[in-house]
C-alpha positions in Angstrom: -51.9 66.5 67.6 -50.2 65.4 70.8 -47.5 62.4 70.8 -49.6 59.7 71.9 -51.8 60.2 68.7 -49.3 60.2 66.4 -47.6 57.5 67.8 -51.0 55.5 67.4 -51.3 56.4 64.1 -47.9 55.3 62.8 -47.5 52.4 65.0 -48.2 48.8 63.3 -51.9 48.0 64.0 -52.9 45.2 61.4 -50.4 42.8 63.3 -52.9 42.8 65.8 -55.6 41.8 63.8 -56.7 38.1 63.9 -58.4 37.6 60.6 -55.7 39.1 58.6 -53.3 36.4 57.4 -49.5 36.4 57.8 -48.5 37.1 54.6 -51.1 40.0 54.4 -49.6 41.7 57.5 -46.0 41.6 56.0 -47.4 42.9 52.7 -49.7 45.7 53.9 -48.4 47.5 57.3 -51.0 49.9 58.6 -51.1 52.3 61.4 -54.2 54.3 61.6 -54.9 55.8 58.3 -51.3 55.1 57.1 -49.4 52.7 55.6 -46.1 51.8 56.7 -43.1 50.7 55.1 -44.3 50.3 51.8 -41.2 50.4 49.2 -43.5 50.4 46.2 -44.8 53.5 47.0 -42.0 55.0 49.0 -39.0 54.0 47.4 -36.1 52.3 48.4 -34.2 55.3 50.3 -36.6 56.3 52.9 -36.4 55.1 56.2 -38.2 52.1 57.7 -40.2 54.8 59.9 -41.8 56.3 56.4 -45.5 56.5 56.6 -48.0 58.0 53.8 -51.0 57.0 51.9 -51.5 56.2 48.2 -54.8 57.4 46.5 -56.9 55.7 43.7 -55.4 57.6 40.8 -51.9 56.7 41.7 -51.3 59.9 43.7 -49.1 59.2 46.8 -47.7 61.2 49.7 -45.6 60.2 52.4 -43.3 61.3 55.4 -40.1 60.1 56.5 -39.9 61.4 60.1 -36.0 60.4 59.8 -35.0 62.4 57.3 -37.6 64.9 58.1 -38.9 64.7 54.3 -42.1 64.6 52.7 -43.3 63.9 49.6 -46.6 64.4 47.5 -47.4 63.4 44.1 -50.6 63.9 42.4 -51.5 61.8 39.2 -54.4 60.7 37.4 -53.1 57.8 36.0 -53.0 54.7 38.4 -51.5 52.1 36.2 -48.6 54.8 34.8 -48.0 56.0 38.4 -47.1 52.3 39.8 -43.8 52.2 38.3 -43.5 56.6 39.0 -44.2 56.7 42.3 -41.0 54.9 44.0 -38.8 56.5 41.2 -40.2 59.9 42.3 -39.8 59.2 45.9 -35.9 58.2 45.4 -35.2 61.1 43.5 -36.6 63.3 46.6 -35.3 61.1 49.4 -32.0 61.2 47.4 -31.9 65.0 46.5 -32.1 65.5 50.5 -29.3 62.5 51.2 -26.9 64.1 48.8 -26.8 67.5 50.9 
C-alpha cells in the first residue's frame, strides 16, 4: 500500500462525522478499518500511534509504528479476553522496550 493509503487508514475518521457524539468520538477513535489509540485493547505501553482491530471472540491484532512492534492474540472467550488483552499487549510491548 502506498503512504497516502496507510495515512488515511490510520488517521482519525470519526471526528469528522457529525452524527457521532463527542463522547463516542473520544471513546472510539477509528481510521479506515482500524481502531486507533485503544488502551483497553493495546495496553498502556504502546504509543499513541498504535492501531489495530479487536474481534468478536476476544481476538486482537495491533501495530505500533513507533516501536515497530506488532501483536496478534487469538482467543475464543470474549468475556475472559477483556482483561487479558491489555495485559498481553503490555507484555509484548514491554519485552521489546526492555531490550
